[in-house]
C-alpha positions in Angstrom: 8.1 -66.5 4.4 6.5 -69.6 5.9 3.2 -71.0 4.6 0.4 -71.1 7.3 -0.2 -74.7 8.4 -3.4 -76.5 9.1 -4.3 -77.1 12.7 -7.0 -79.1 14.5 -8.5 -77.7 17.7 -10.1 -79.5 20.6 -13.6 -79.0 19.1 -12.5 -81.0 16.0 -12.4 -77.9 13.8 -9.8 -78.0 11.0 -8.2 -74.5 10.6 -6.6 -73.8 7.3 -5.2 -70.6 5.6 -8.5 -70.4 3.6 -10.9 -70.9 6.5 -12.2 -73.6 8.8 -14.4 -76.6 8.7 -15.5 -79.2 11.3 -14.3 -82.7 10.7 -17.9 -83.8 10.7 -18.8 -81.3 7.9 -15.6 -82.4 6.0 -16.6 -86.0 6.2 -20.1 -85.3 5.0 -18.8 -83.0 2.3 -16.5 -85.7 0.9 -19.3 -88.3 1.0 -21.7 -85.9 -0.7 -19.5 -85.0 -3.7 -20.9 -86.5 -6.9 -17.6 -88.2 -7.4 -15.7 -91.0 -5.5 -12.4 -90.0 -3.9 -9.8 -92.6 -2.8 -6.5 -91.6 -1.1 -3.2 -93.5 -1.3 -0.3 -92.5 0.9 3.4 -92.0 -0.1 4.1 -95.7 0.5 1.4 -96.6 -2.1 -0.9 -98.0 0.6 -4.7 -97.5 0.2 -5.6 -95.4 3.2 -9.0 -93.9 2.8 -12.1 -93.8 0.5 -15.2 -91.6 0.4 -18.4 -93.5 1.2 -20.6 -92.3 -1.7 -23.5 -94.5 -2.6 -23.7 -96.1 -5.0 -20.0 -96.4 -5.8 -18.8 -97.1 -9.3 -15.7 -99.0 -8.0 -16.6 -100.8 -4.7 -14.2 -100.2 -1.8 -14.3 -102.0 1.5 -12.8 -101.2 4.9 -10.7 -104.4 4.7 -8.8 -102.9 1.7 -7.6 -100.0 3.8 -3.9 -100.5 4.6 -3.2 -102.7 1.6 -0.8 -101.9 -1.2 -3.0 -100.0 -3.7 -2.1 -102.4 -6.5 -3.8 -105.2 -4.6 -7.1 -103.1 -4.9 -7.0 -103.0 -8.7 -7.9 -105.7 -11.2 -4.9 -107.6 -12.6 -5.3 -106.2 -16.1 -4.8 -102.6 -14.8 -2.1 -103.1 -12.2 0.9 -102.4 -14.5 -0.7 -99.2 -15.7 -1.4 -98.1 -12.1 2.2 -99.0 -11.2 3.5 -96.7 -14.0 1.3 -93.9 -12.8 2.7 -94.3 -9.3 6.3 -94.5 -10.5 5.8 -91.2 -12.5 4.2 -89.5 -9.4 7.1 -90.6 -7.2 9.7 -89.5 -9.7 7.9 -86.1 -10.1 7.6 -86.5 -13.9 3.8 -86.3 -13.7 1.2 -84.9 -11.3 -2.0 -85.7 -13.1 -3.3 -88.6 -15.3 -6.9 -88.9 -16.5 -9.0 -91.5 -18.3 -12.6 -92.0 -19.4 -14.4 -95.1 -20.5 -17.9 -96.4 -21.0 -19.2 -98.8 -18.3 -22.8 -99.9 -18.9 -24.8 -96.8 -19.6 -22.3 -94.5 -17.9 -19.3 -92.5 -19.1 -16.8 -92.9 -16.3 -14.1 -90.3 -15.7 -11.1 -91.3 -13.7 -8.5 -88.8 -12.6 -5.4 -89.4 -10.5 -3.6 -86.5 -8.8 -0.2 -86.5 -7.0 -0.2 -84.7 -3.7 3.0 -82.7 -2.9 3.9 -80.5 0.0 5.3 -77.0 -0.4 8.8 -78.5 -0.8 7.6 -80.7 -3.6 7.9 -83.9 -1.6 5.5 -86.7 -2.7 2.8 -87.3 0.0 0.6 -89.7 -2.0 -2.2 -89.4 -4.5 -5.9 -89.5 -4.8 -8.2 -91.0 -7.4 -11.3 -89.1 -8.4 -14.0 -91.1 -10.2 -17.5 -90.3 -11.4 -20.1 -90.7 -14.1 -20.0 -87.6 -16.4 -23.0 -88.4 -18.6 -25.0 -85.5 -17.1 -22.1 -83.0 -17.5 -21.7 -84.0 -21.1 -25.4 -83.6 -21.8 -25.4 -79.9 -20.7 -26.3 -77.4 -23.4 -27.1 -73.7 -23.7 -27.0 -71.8 -20.5 -28.6 -72.1 -17.1 -27.9 -69.3 -14.5 -29.5 -67.8 -11.5 -31.7 -65.6 -13.7 -33.2 -68.3 -15.8 -33.2 -71.4 -13.5 -36.5 -73.0 -13.1 -35.2 -74.7 -9.9 -35.4 -71.4 -8.0 -38.4 -69.4 -6.8 
């Protein structure tokens, strides 16, 4: 049995097995997420970043196309290289870290991307301030939310 593939039609609508979304809506969605997303291809080249504002880790268009290790500070390059080696080898698919930066608790998570055959397609980095999430207590649902009418 073959897995349905994604297609893009002439109206710039991305059709997937789980539904469809316009490229414009997808771009806005990725830039609206409360987390930064960076994509690295299978050759370890930095290829794309979400344009969230403000970003925790600044990215610029001139970084696109560079080897991803060139986009990291020297002190973290060897660790990032090990993550990429593990992703390429298939020994890991996810690595996460968290650290305080100024008044924020920053969560950083790397995910390997693999096709249906298990071939490595690259990875993405997911970064965000999780202070608000850590501060949640009790329960807030549709019935008791003061945000709703």
